[in-house]
N, C-alpha and C positions, 0 to 999 in steps of 0.2 A: 706917822710910821712907828713910833715908839709904842703908841697904844696898840696898834695892829700886832706888833711883835709880842707884847705882853700877852694878848689874847691867844696868839698862836702857841706861846708856851703853855698857857694854861690848858689849851685844847689837847696838846701832846701829852701833858701830865695826866689829864683826865683819861686819855685813851689807854695809858699804861698805868693806871692808878692800881693801887693795892686793893685787893678783895677785902670785903668787910669780914671775911672769916679767916684770912691768913696775911702773911707778910711777904708773899711772893708776887711780883709785879708781872703784868702781862709781858712787858719787854723781856724780863728774865726768863720766863716760860718760853717765849718766841725763840730767844737765843739758845736756850737749852735744847729745844726740839731741833733746831738746825744742827747743833753739834752732834746730837745723838743719831739722827737720821743719816746725816752724811758720813758718819763713822760706820754705821751698821750696814749701809748700802754701797760702802766702797768696794771696788774690784778686789782689794787686798783680802776681803773676807770670802771671795770666790762663791758668792751665793748663799752661804749659811746652810748647806744642806746638813742633815743630821749625820753625826759620826765623822764629820770632816774637821780639819784644823780651823777652818773658818767659823764653824758653829762653836767650837771651843773658845775662840777669840771673843765671839759675840757674847757667850755666856760669862766669860771673865769680865768683860766690859760692864755688863748689867750688874754682876755681883759687886764690882768696884763702886758702881753708882748707887747701889742700895747702902753699901757701907758708908759712903760719903753723906748719904741723906740721913744716916743715923738708924737704919733699920737693923734689927736683930737677925742673924742667921736663922732660917727655919727650914733648911734642907735636912738631908741625912748626914751630909759631910759639909759642914759649914753652910754656905748658901745654896749648894748643889744638891740636887737629888738625882742621881744617876739611874738609868734603866737600860735594860738591853732587850732588843726585839729580834725575834727570830722570823724572818719574812716567810710569807706563804710560798709554797713551791707550785701551786696550781691555783686556778681561778675558783675552785671550790673549797679552798682553805682560808682561813684567817690568820693574820699575823698573830704570833704569841708574844705578849708584852710582859716584860718583867723576868725573862728567862735568865739563867746564869750561863756563863760561857759563850758559845758561839752566837753570832748575830751582830747587829749594828748597836753601839752604845751611844745614847744621847743623854742630855742632862736638862732637867728643869732648874730654874733658879728662883728661890723663894726667900723673901724678906718680910719681916714682921714688925708691926707697931703695937706694942702692949699698952693699952690705955686702961687696963684693969676691968674691962667689961666681961660680961658673961656670955657675949655673942661676938662673932667676928665676921667682918665683911670681906670677901675675897674679891680682888681686882686683878684681872688677867690679861695677857696678850701673848700670842705665839711670836717667837723670834726667828724661827728657821725658815728657809726658803728652798728653792729648787736647785741650788748649785749651778751646774752647767746646762740644766734643762732636764733631759730624760723624761720620765714619767710625769705627766701632769703639765708639761710645757705646751704652750700654743705656738711656739716658735718653729717655722718651716724653713730651716737652714742648718748650717753647721753649728755644733755645740758652742754655746756662748754663755758667759756669766750672766745669770739672772739675779740682779741685785735686790729685787724686791723692796723697793723704797716704800711703796704704798703697802705691799703685801710681804712682811708686816713690820717693816722698821718703823712705820708710822705708829701703829699701835704700841709697840715696845717704847718708843720714845715718849708717848702719852703716859704710859705706866710709870716710867721714871720720874716724869715731871709730877704726876699725881703723888707719887712718894714724897717728893720734896714739899709739896703743898700740904699734904695731910699730916706730915710729921709734927706740925705745929697746931693741928686742929684739936679743938677741945671736943672730944666726942665720947659718947658712952660706949662706943663700939671699938673693938680692936680691928686692925687691918692686916690682912695678908696679902701680899703682892707676889704674883706668880707669872714668871716668863716661861712659856712652854715651848719645848722642842718637839719635832716629829709630827706637828699638826698637818703639814702638807701630804703626810704619808697615810693619815688616817686617824688624827687626833690621838697619836700615841702617848704623848707626854701627859696631856690632861686626863686621858683614860687612866694611865698609871697612877697619877697623883690621887684621882678620886677613889682609887682602890687601895691605895698606899699613903693616905694623907698624913701629914706631919702634925696636923691638929685634929681634934675630933669633929667629924663632919656635922654631927648633931648640933654643934655650936655655930654653924655657919648661918648667918642671917640671910645673905643673898650674895650673888656672884655677878660682877660686871665684867663684860668681855669686849675688848676693843680690837677689832680685826679689820684692817683696811678703813683708817679714818683720816687719810691724808689728801683726799680729793674733793673737799667740799665744793660744790659747783656754784655758778652765779646765782642760783635760785636758793642757795643756803639750804639744800635738801639733806636731811639726816635720817637715815633708816634706824629705827629701834625695833629689834625683834625680841620676842618673849614676853610682851606686855600682858599676856593671858596667864603667865605663871604664877601671879599673885594679884589679888584684888587691890593691892595697894598702888600698883603701878599707874593705872589710868587716872588716879586723883592727883598725882604729882607731875606727871611728864609734861603737861601743858602749863601747869601752875608756875613751874621754874623756867619756862621758856621766855626769858626776858631779852634774848638776843634776836628775837624774830627768825628763829630757825624754822624751816618748813618741815615738819615731823611727818615721817611716813611710817606707820607701826603695823606690826603683824603679831599675832597672838602666840603662835607656836614657839615652844621651848626647844624644839629639835632644829637641826640645821648643821651644815658642814663647817662647824667651827667649835672651839673649845667650851663655850657655855653649855653644849649638849651633854658633855660628860658630867656636869654638875646638875643639870636638869634631870638626868636619869637617876641622880641620888636624891630626888624630891627636894631640891634647893631652887628657890626662885632665881631667875636669870634675866638679864638684859643684855643684848648683843647690839653694839654701836657699829654703824657701817655707812661709808660715804658712796657706795656703789661701785660696780665693776666698770671698766673702761678698755679701750683698745690696747693699752699696754698690759693688761692683766695676764700674768704668767708668760711674759715675754722679757727679752733682755732690755727693752726700752723702759721698764719700770724703774725709773732713775729719780734721784733726790732733786734734781732741778725741776720736776714737775709737780712737787708737793706744794699744797696751799697751806703754808705754815700758820698764816693768820686765821685760817679756817679751823686749824687744829686747836688753836687757843680757844676759839668759840666753844669747841666741843668739850675741851677739858673743863672749862668753867661751868658749862651746862652740867656736866657730870658732878662736878663739886657741889653746885646749888642742889642738884637732885638728892645727893647724899646728905647734905646739911638738913634739907627738909625731912628726910626720913629719920633723922636722929631723934626727932620728937615723938616717933612712933615705937611701938613695941616690936618684937621680933615678927617679921613678915610671915603671913600665912602662904603655904604653897598651894597652887592649883595645878592639876594635870591638864594640859591642853589638848584639844582634839586634833590628833596627828594622823588620822587615818588617811592612807594614800589610795583608798579604793577609788576615789573620784579624780584622781590624777591621771591625765592621759599619758599613754605610752606611745613613742614614735620611734621610727627607725631612720628617719632622714633629717638633715639639718639644712636651714636656709643659709647658715654660715655667717650669722650676726651675733654680736653681743647685745642682748637686750638691755635697755635702761630700767633697772629694777626700781629706780627711784621715781619714774614718770607716773603721775596719777591721773593724766588726762585720758581722752578716749582713743583707743588704738594701742599699738605696741611701737614705741619709739626705740630706734636703733642707736646704740652707744658705740659700736664699732663694727667694721665689715672684714671678714677674713679672706685674704687673697686666694683665688682658685676655687672659691665656693659659689653656689647658685646665685646669691645676692650680689656678689662682686661681678659675676658675668652679666647680670641684669642691669648693671650700672648703678646699684643702689649705694646710698653714702650714709655716713654718721649724721644723725638728726632726723632722717626720714622717718615718718611714722606710718606703720603698716596698718591699713584699715579693712583690707579684704584679701583673703588667700583662697583661690579657686572660687567655690560657691559660698564660702563661709565669711560672715562678717567678723572683723576682729575689733572687739571693743576694749579688751584688757589683756594681761598676760595669759590668763587661763583660756580664754577664747582662742588666742593665737596658738597655744599648745594642742588645744582640741583640734584646730583646723590642720595643724601640721602632722597630728596622728593619723589623718585620713590618707596620707600619701606613702608611697613606697619608693625604693631606688628605681630610677628609669622613668618616673612619672613626670609629665610636664603640666604646668598650670600657669595662670595669669596672677600676679600679685599687683594689688593697687595700693598706692602709698601717697602720702602728702610730703612735699618739700616746700616748706613755708606755706603760702597760700595756694601753690600749684598742685593740682591732682594729676599723679602720673600712673602709668601702668606698664608692666614689663613681663615678658614670659621667662619663667624659670624652669630649669630641669634638675631634678634631684638625682 
């Protein structure tokens, strides 16, 4: 029994051992993540919508965490960079970001580690969310607090923990940690920063974006978007994958998250993402559903990737093929959340919306659509092409697999 106990202790110690590059243990990271996510996703912050007291509390919390980690302030007023947005008054206008006077005021939070380098690595995550719902919510009920534990308290907590880790890192590069507001409204904060940066953008080596990294699944699937934005990415993303993560990559530097603001400034980017789910943009996206152990794996992966790139010169930027001419356009919806991390044949469902065609047909999370009408569905693109052939009022038959069972049901759009 004593020998077994000793081995148990050794096993636990190895599980939470220090990294070879820093003195922060996995256990410390885990506890820090829990503290940060539970604070940011608490009802008291009322969903952290831009321009609200909850958003300000979140910004102050992040600034305090940066200060405790020993980061220098790098905003325009201490750690904060305020910006004002005048919203569009009709669908044909765009919001005007950076206006003085009237509008909604948000703030980015910026902290800096000066290692004396000639280049800087930007690490970012947005901290705002949807407040009580309104525009962007998928909730079909009375207004309710959208805590956004995964979206994006998870990425913000990872940002804070990486700041603690990298403060003691011996790197030839400087680090700029950015927590953005206004992402949910249209990348307002990162857009503003990219055009009003507090460092010279030509000095930025690359940008890491963590948006929704709190739901690593049982298959350990991690999506990494933007691998085509520099020839350096493909050489390192698998090399540093020592935790047996299942990496699903895409080349484009564009996307509905803050890395795109930097990509548009000709900066190499990577976006880390553990996938959408049935709680996305709903009040049910709460802290008790976060996979904190999975977040530790992702943070360590990013740390190893950055360590590997320390040996290289400033990364070259590559513009990716972002043409949307081949993307199908459709006017109807099946009413499901696709599993964007699924790389098998067909389109796997990650969530079903009540009152929509799929729900009416009895479809469930985990079902894999293999045929829609006369069209075979082999992947996400073929699913969207099939969907684009229907209009409101059409009826068709959807075929799907549930486990090993093949099923079929009629749907009406």
